[in-house]
C-alpha positions as CSV (number, residue, x, y, z in Angstrom):
1,M,-38.0,-52.9,0.2
2,E,-38.3,-49.2,0.3
3,F,-34.6,-48.9,1.3
4,A,-33.6,-51.0,-1.7
5,L,-35.5,-48.7,-4.0
6,V,-34.3,-45.4,-2.5
7,L,-30.6,-46.3,-2.0
8,P,-29.5,-46.1,-5.6
9,L,-31.2,-42.8,-6.1
10,F,-29.7,-41.5,-2.8
11,L,-26.2,-42.6,-3.8
12,L,-26.5,-41.0,-7.3
13,I,-27.6,-37.7,-5.7
14,M,-24.7,-37.8,-3.2
15,L,-22.2,-38.7,-6.0
16,A,-23.5,-35.8,-8.1
17,L,-23.2,-33.5,-5.1
18,F,-19.6,-34.5,-4.5
19,D,-18.8,-34.1,-8.2
20,T,-20.3,-30.6,-8.2
21,G,-18.2,-29.6,-5.3
22,K,-15.1,-31.1,-6.9
23,G,-15.9,-29.2,-10.1
24,V,-16.3,-25.9,-8.3
25,Y,-13.0,-26.5,-6.5
26,S,-11.3,-27.3,-9.8
27,Y,-12.6,-24.1,-11.4
28,N,-11.5,-22.0,-8.4
29,T,-8.1,-23.6,-8.5
30,V,-7.7,-22.9,-12.3
31,S,-8.8,-19.3,-11.7
32,Q,-6.3,-18.8,-8.9
33,A,-3.6,-20.4,-11.0
34,A,-4.3,-17.9,-13.9
35,R,-4.2,-15.0,-11.4
36,E,-0.8,-16.2,-10.0
37,G,0.6,-16.7,-13.5
38,A,-0.5,-13.3,-14.6
39,R,0.9,-11.7,-11.5
40,L,4.3,-13.3,-12.1
41,A,4.2,-12.4,-15.8
42,A,3.3,-8.8,-15.0
43,V,6.3,-8.5,-12.7
44,E,8.8,-10.3,-14.8
45,A,7.8,-9.1,-18.3
46,S,9.3,-5.6,-17.7
47,W,12.6,-7.2,-16.9
48,M,12.7,-9.6,-19.8
49,G,15.9,-9.6,-21.8
50,L,18.0,-7.7,-19.2
51,S,21.1,-9.3,-17.9
52,G,24.2,-8.4,-15.9
53,A,24.2,-5.0,-14.1
54,S,21.1,-3.9,-16.0
55,C,19.1,-6.6,-14.3
56,T,18.2,-5.2,-10.9
57,A,15.2,-7.5,-10.3
58,P,15.4,-10.8,-8.5
59,V,14.5,-12.6,-11.8
60,C,15.2,-11.3,-15.3
61,P,13.9,-13.8,-17.9
62,A,16.2,-14.1,-20.9
63,N,13.4,-14.4,-23.4
64,A,9.7,-15.2,-23.9
65,A,10.3,-18.9,-23.5
66,T,11.9,-18.4,-20.1
67,L,9.0,-16.1,-19.1
68,K,6.5,-18.7,-20.1
69,S,8.4,-21.4,-18.2
70,D,8.3,-19.2,-15.1
71,V,4.6,-18.6,-15.6
72,L,4.0,-22.3,-16.0
73,A,5.9,-23.0,-12.8
74,A,3.8,-20.4,-11.0
75,V,0.6,-21.9,-12.4
76,N,1.6,-25.4,-11.3
77,R,2.4,-24.2,-7.8
78,M,-1.3,-23.3,-7.5
79,T,-2.7,-26.5,-8.9
80,V,-1.5,-29.0,-6.4
81,G,-5.1,-30.2,-5.6
82,I,-6.0,-30.9,-9.3
83,G,-2.6,-32.0,-10.8
84,T,-0.1,-30.6,-13.1
85,I,-1.2,-28.3,-16.0
86,P,0.8,-29.0,-19.2
87,S,2.6,-26.2,-21.0
88,A,0.2,-26.6,-24.0
89,N,-2.7,-25.5,-21.7
90,V,-1.1,-22.3,-20.5
91,F,-1.1,-19.2,-22.8
92,V,0.6,-15.9,-22.3
93,H,-0.1,-12.7,-24.3
94,C,1.2,-9.1,-24.0
95,H,-0.4,-6.2,-25.6
96,A,-0.9,-2.5,-25.3
97,A,-3.3,-1.3,-22.6
98,G,-6.8,-0.6,-24.0
99,T,-6.5,-3.1,-26.9
100,N,-8.4,-6.4,-27.0
101,T,-6.9,-9.8,-26.4
102,P,-7.3,-12.0,-29.4
103,A,-10.1,-14.6,-28.9
104,S,-7.9,-17.6,-30.0
105,P,-4.9,-18.3,-27.8
106,A,-3.3,-19.9,-30.9
107,T,-2.6,-16.3,-32.1
108,W,-1.2,-15.0,-28.8
109,N,2.3,-13.6,-28.9
110,G,3.8,-15.1,-25.7
111,C,5.2,-11.7,-24.8
112,A,7.9,-11.9,-27.5
113,S,9.0,-8.2,-27.3
114,A,11.1,-6.6,-24.5
115,N,10.5,-3.4,-22.5
116,L,6.8,-4.1,-21.9
117,S,6.3,-1.5,-19.2
118,G,2.9,0.2,-19.6
119,N,1.4,-2.8,-21.5
120,V,-0.8,-5.5,-20.1
121,V,-0.3,-9.3,-19.9
122,T,-3.0,-11.9,-20.1
123,V,-2.5,-15.5,-18.9
124,R,-5.1,-18.2,-19.8
125,V,-5.2,-21.6,-18.2
126,D,-7.2,-24.5,-19.7
127,Y,-8.1,-27.6,-17.7
128,T,-10.2,-30.7,-18.5
129,Y,-12.3,-31.8,-15.5
130,A,-13.4,-35.4,-15.5
131,P,-16.3,-35.9,-13.1
132,I,-16.7,-39.3,-11.4
133,I,-20.3,-39.5,-12.4
134,G,-19.2,-39.0,-16.1
135,A,-17.7,-42.4,-16.1
136,F,-21.1,-43.9,-15.6
137,F,-22.7,-41.9,-18.4
138,R,-20.1,-42.0,-21.2
139,W,-22.8,-43.1,-23.6
140,A,-24.6,-39.8,-23.1
141,T,-21.8,-37.3,-22.9
142,A,-18.0,-37.2,-23.4
143,G,-17.7,-37.5,-19.7
144,T,-15.4,-34.4,-19.3
145,M,-15.8,-30.7,-18.9
146,A,-13.5,-28.0,-20.2
147,L,-12.6,-25.3,-17.6
148,S,-10.8,-22.2,-18.6
149,A,-9.8,-19.0,-16.7
150,A,-7.9,-15.9,-17.9
151,T,-6.5,-12.9,-16.0
152,T,-5.1,-9.7,-17.3
153,M,-2.7,-7.5,-15.3
154,A,-0.7,-4.4,-16.0
155,V,3.0,-4.8,-16.6
156,N,5.0,-2.8,-14.0
């Protein structure tokens, strides 16, 4: 009798523990993906727009769209354990060192200008985490959690 009373509570606690671990793993993965995207953007942004003999780097993105595509590929190389991050959830912004990044990614410039040496680049990655236990409690919450990580690095 006691076993029948305690088992559901025990299983709920175990499921919550697994969900918490999965949530921490997901956040760490998103954070690492933002760092990797920022690292790549910081390296490639100074070479953006160069071509032919003037491009002495391994990769010279033609424009901001190509740079974002490269950043998105770098982000998704890091998110194998949680799935693919769509382009709409990866944001890139270049700005002068010492200035603030705008709060809303909707106003970010995507590193549209060339010759960005001495500036900084910020990459933000958004992810929606859906815990297993959230499926049981959809009546109480939306059942998902928004995770977001941003990293800023100096453009070489």
